N, C-alpha and C positions, 0 to 999 in steps of 0.2 A: 716438801716438794719444791716450793719456791725457791729456797735456798739451794737446792740441788740444781735447779734450772739455771739460777744465776751463776753458780759456780761453773756449770757446763758452758754457759755463754761466754764467761770470762776466760775460760780455758780455750775455747774455739777462737776468740779474738787474739789471744796471745799466740796461739798456733798459727793463725793466718798471718799475723805480723812477723812471726819467726820464719815462716815459709817465705814470705816476701823477702825478708832480709837474706834468706839463703838462696834466693833465685839468682841466676846469672852471676855466680861467684867469680868465675873467671873473667867476666866483663868488667867487674869492679877493678880488677888488676889492670885490664887493658885500658880503662878510663884513666887510671892513674898514670900509666905509660904515656897515653896520648897527652894529657896535660902536661906532664913533665917535659916532654920533648917540645911541645908547643912553646912552653915558657923559657926554653933554653936554646932550641936550634930551629925555631920557625923560620920560614922564608918570607912570611907576609910582609914584615916591615921594610925589609930591603927591596923586595919587589914593589911595594908601594912607592917608595922613594924613586925608584927607576921610572916607573909608570907616570907619576906626577911631574917629575922634572923633565923627562925626555918627551913626554906626550901630554902636556896640560891642555885644558880647553878642547876636549875631544868631542866636539858636537859633530853629529852625523854629517858626512859628506866633506868634512874638513881634511886638511893635510895631517893634522895631529890625530884624528880618528884613524887614519890609515897607518900612522906610525904605530899607534896603540895596538893595531892588529898584529903588526910584525913583532912587536915587543912580547906581547902575551903569547903569541904563537910559539916563540922560542922558549918561553918559560914553561909552556905546557909540554914541549917535546923533551924537556928534561925529567919530567916526573911521570908522564903518561906512557901507557903501553903503545898507544897510537894517538896522534893528533892531526887534526885537519881543519881546514876552512870551509864554511858554508855560505855560498854566495847569497847576498840579498840586496835588493835595491832600496835605497834610503832617501829621505828628503834632504835637500841641501839649502839651508838658509844661512845668511851671513849678516852679522851685526854691522859690518862696515866701520867707519871712523867713530870715535867716541861721540856719544850723544851729548847734546847741549840743551840746557834748560835754565830758565830763571824766572822768578817772580817779579812782576813789575807793578810797583805802587807809585804812580805818578813818575817822577824822574828817578826814583830808587829802583835798583835792580839787584836782586837777591839770588844768587846761584843755588840751584836745586840739583841734588844727586839723583839721576834716573838711569835706569837700564831698560832698552826696549825689550818687550816680551817676545819670546821666540815665536816666529811666524807672523809677526806684525809687518805691515808695510811701513816704508819710511815716509818722511814728509818730502815736500819739494826741497829744492836747494836753499830756498829762502826761509824754510821752517814754517811753523804755524804759531801765531799769536792770537789769543782770544781771551775773553772773560771766562771765569771759572765758576762752576757751581758744584757745591759739595753735597754728596749723599752718603749715607752710612750703610747702605745694603743694596743689593739688586732689586729686592722688592720696592724699596723706596723709589728707586729710578723707574721701575716699570709703572708705578702708580702716579708718576709726575706728568703734568700736562707738557705736551712736546713744545709748546710755545716758550716755556721756561728753559729748555734745553737747546733748541735749534741754534746753531752757530757757536755754541760755547764748547769748552773743554770740560768734561765731566771728571770730577775728582771722587773717587769711591774710597771713602776713608773708614773701611771696616776693619777693626783690629781683631787679631786672634784672641780668643777667650782664654785668659790665663787660669781660669778655674779648673781646667781639665788637668788631671795628673798625667795622663797619657797625652803628650803634646800632639800626637797625630790627630786626636779628636779636635783639638783646637785648629789644627790646619784644614782638615776636611770641612770644618764649619764654614770656612770663608774662601776656599779655593775656587768656588764658583765665580768670584769677582774677577779672577785672572783669566779663567777659560772663556767666560761668556761676557765679560764687561764690555768689550768693544762692540760686540753685536748689539747689546741692549742699548748702548749709548747712541750707536749709529741709527737705530730704529727711531730714536727721538730727534735726530737731526744734528747730533754733536759732531764736532770737527776732529776731536781726539779724545782719548781717555787716559787718565792717570790713576793707578790703584795704590793703595797703601801696601808696601812689601809685606809678604806673609812671613812674618817673624814676630817672636815674642819680645826680643830685646830692642831697646832704643839705641839705634846707632846710625852711622852715615853710609852704610853699605846697602844699596838697593838689591833686591832679590828678584831674579828674572824667572822665567818658567814658561811653559807653552801655553798658547792661546790659539783659538780656531775662529775662523769666519764661516758662518753658515751660507750667507748670500753674497750678493754683488756689492753691498754697502760695507765698504772696508775704510776704516779710519785707523791712524796710528795709535798704538797702545804701549804704555810704558809703566814700569813700577818705580815708586818714589821711595827713597829711604824712609824708616820710621821716624827719625829725627825730623826730616823735612816735611813728612806728612803732618806731624804735629805742628811744625812752623806754619805751614800753609793754612791749616785749619784755625790756628790762632789768628793769623792775619785776616782770614775771611770773616771772623767774628768782630773785628775791629774796624775794617774798611770796606767800603763798597767799590764796586767796578774794578776789582783787581784783575790783572791779566797775567797769563803765563805764556812763556815763549818755549816752544819744543822744536828742536831739530834732530832728526834721526835719519841715517843712511842705510838702514837695513833693507834686505832684498832677498827674495826667494829665487832659486835657480833650478833647472831641471834635476830629477832624480839622479843619484850617483851610485855606482856599483860599490858595495862594501861587504863585510863578512862577519858572521858569528865565528868565534874562535872556540873550538871543541877539542877536548882530550879525554881519555878514558882509560881506566884499569879493567880489563876484562874479568868477569866473574869466573871463579874456579868451578862452581857447581851448577849455577843457574845463569849462564852468561846472557840468555835472552831476556832476563828481567832486569830492567835498567832504573837505576836511581840517579836522578839529575840533582846537581848542586851548581848554582851559578849566581852571577850578578850581571849588571849591564856595564858595557865597556865604554859607551858614549858618556859624555858629560856636558854641562853647559859650557859656554865659551868665555865666561867671566871669571873663572877660577881654575884650580887644578883637579877638581873632581876627586877629592881625596876620600871624603866620606861618602859621596854620591857620585859614582858608586865604586871608585877604585877599591875601597875597603872590601866590598862584597867580592869583587874580582879576585883580589889576592888571597882572601880567606878561602875562596873556593879552589884555587890552584893549590893552596896549603893544604887541603884536605888530601889531595893526591900525594903531595910531598911527605906529609905525616905518615900516612899508610906505607909508603914504599920505604921510608927511612926505618920504620919499626918492623919491616918485614911482614906486615900483615896482609894477607891474601883474602879479599872479600869473596864471599860465595856469589855475590850477584854483581853485575857490572856497575861500576860507578862512573858517571859521566860529568865532567866538568863543562859547562856551557857558559860562555861570556857573550852575552847578547848584544847586538848592536841596535841602537835607535830606541831605546826605551823612553827617552826624554821627550821626543816629539813625533811619535808615531808607532812605535812597537813593531816595526816592520820585521826586525830580526826575530822577534818572538812568534809572529805570524808564520814566517818562513820555517822556523824550526818545528812548530806544531804541525804544519801541513806536510812537511816531509816525514815526520815521524808516523803520521797517519797513512801516507802513500806507501811507506815502507813496512807498514803494519808492525811497527816495533812495540814491544810491551813495556811501557813505563809504569812503575808501580808507585814511586814516590819522587817528588820533586821539592827541593828546598831552595829558597832564594834569599840571599842577604842583600837588602837594599834599604837599610835603615840607619846606616852609619857604623863606624868601627868602635862603638862604646862597649861598656861592660855588658856581658851577656845576661839575659833575664830569663829567656825561654823561647817558645815557639807558639805561633797560632796556626790553626789548621782549618782548611776548607776542602770540600769534595762533595761528590754525590752521596746520598744517605748512607748506604752500606760502607763505602769507602771511608767516610768520615767516622762512622762508628768504629770501624776496625782501627783506624789510626788513633782515635782517642783512647781506645782500650790498650793499645800497645804503649802509648805514652804513660798511661796510668801504671802499667806493669814496670816501666823503667824509670819513673820519676825519682825512686829512692837512690838510684845510681848518680843522679845529677845533683841531689841535695847537697852533698859535700863541696859542691863548686858554686853553690849560691844560685843555682838555675832552678827556678820553681814554677814559672808560668808555662802551662800546657792547657791551651783553651781553644774553643772554636773561635774563628776570626778570619780576617783576609790573609793572603800569602804574599803575592807579588805580581806586578804587571806582566812580567815575561812568562812566568810559569802558569799564570792563570789560563793561557790559551790551551793547556793540556787537560783542563778540567773535564771537558766532554768526553775525553778518552779514558775516563775512569781512573785517573791519577789522583793519590793523596797529595794535596798541595800544602806546604808548610812555609810560613814566613818566619825568619830568624828575628827574634825580639831582643835588641840591646836597649839599655836605658835611653830614654828619649829626651832628657831635659835640655841638652845642649844642641841637639841636632838642628833646630831651626834657627839657631844663632848664625849657622854657616850655610845652610841649605840653599843651593842655587845663587850663591853670591861669591864675590871675590875672596871671602874669608874661607872658603872650602879649600883648603891647601894642606899639604903634607904636614906642616909643623903643628897643625891643630889635631892631629891623630896621636893618641897615646899609645906607645908601643904594646905595653902590657894588655891593655884593654882589647886591642886588635887581636893579640895572639890568644887571649882567653876565647875570643870569638871563634877563632879558628878551631880551637880545641873542642869547644861546645858542638860545633857543626860536625866536626870528624867523628866525635863520640856517637852522635845520633845516627849519622850515616852508617857507621859500622854496625849499630844495632839492627837497623833495617837490612843491611846486607847479610848479616848472620841469620836473622830470624823471619825476615820477610814482613809483609803487611798484615796478613791474616793471622790472629792469635790461634 
């Protein structure tokens, strides 16, 4: 009896595996066609070159952000059934002339590489010079007696933890020093704050990023390159009463009119069911915004290009959205979600690419309980189709800043996951440029996103 049961169990297991392998046979062929086309006739790499070289430094409110809107709108007009611009008001902050900083040890002056953090106030025209106090975390700063901090420049030297295999875990573990560091230091009476750049590699390139002020106490805030953070820390252990000079010319201006750039292929059977794919069009002003997030934008455009070139007609509407102002406000995301709600649009799935143009690994998923369950079930049914392309991660997790605004509307949210090991070498720095994007990796990402979007278009969200 036991042998009969085991034989039956084994047969059932083999049958189950066989049935899974036989599921979606035509889609296996479609996958192959998608990847073949992406690796031979993709538009993504050429489009990324155009975007990065004609409109680098696309910070919201800037002239280059406006150029990027025009450039990508024309790209979408070539591949979408319809394309349009969605007006949104965005913040406008400018860095001004290059920052200056140096470490002063007696008569010795040692140049430091800094970038103002986005949203920071500037110094006066004479700059700020003061003694430096080093801390290794926000908690250490919070627990410090204000008398030790008052009148000084706070140097927060918290390094990203290299033990995380997923480097986004390293990043999230210390991102608070950038966002909240100025407020915490100001509360103790500091005159400025320097943070260690959020990067794993030791180099001379400071990494900027957004920071916010909660109250009226505003002090200048800047990021120090990792090499210079190490240098400053070493000097502080050897010498007393060291001073740092900082001069920054950054300034905030009134909000500016800008746009989300949108294009779609209308669904043939269920046009009112919308699948969104997108990235954010804005970037920081110290680089070309190639990985963050030019890659996500051109991959999203390429999804429409691949489907059109192959003659694939999606059953559901596929909409490419290039969001404006993810980096320092997410105003474009808020506008898109609000308008979708007002129009009573039915979004079923949204996919965001905002982790760089590296080799694809999979997708993370979030959503309300039932939606999350349905989405994970779908991915479980389809994962064998992705296995030949070395795409294997399908798990619960975060999606993306821009599409997260759709969560309350019952949308399944997926974040595209590429390999993360090199991302924070370039993130928010002058190193984020076109030359540091690998064409093949970028194109593999386009193919992977297209394949998943095609499956959702064919079969919907609910199994």
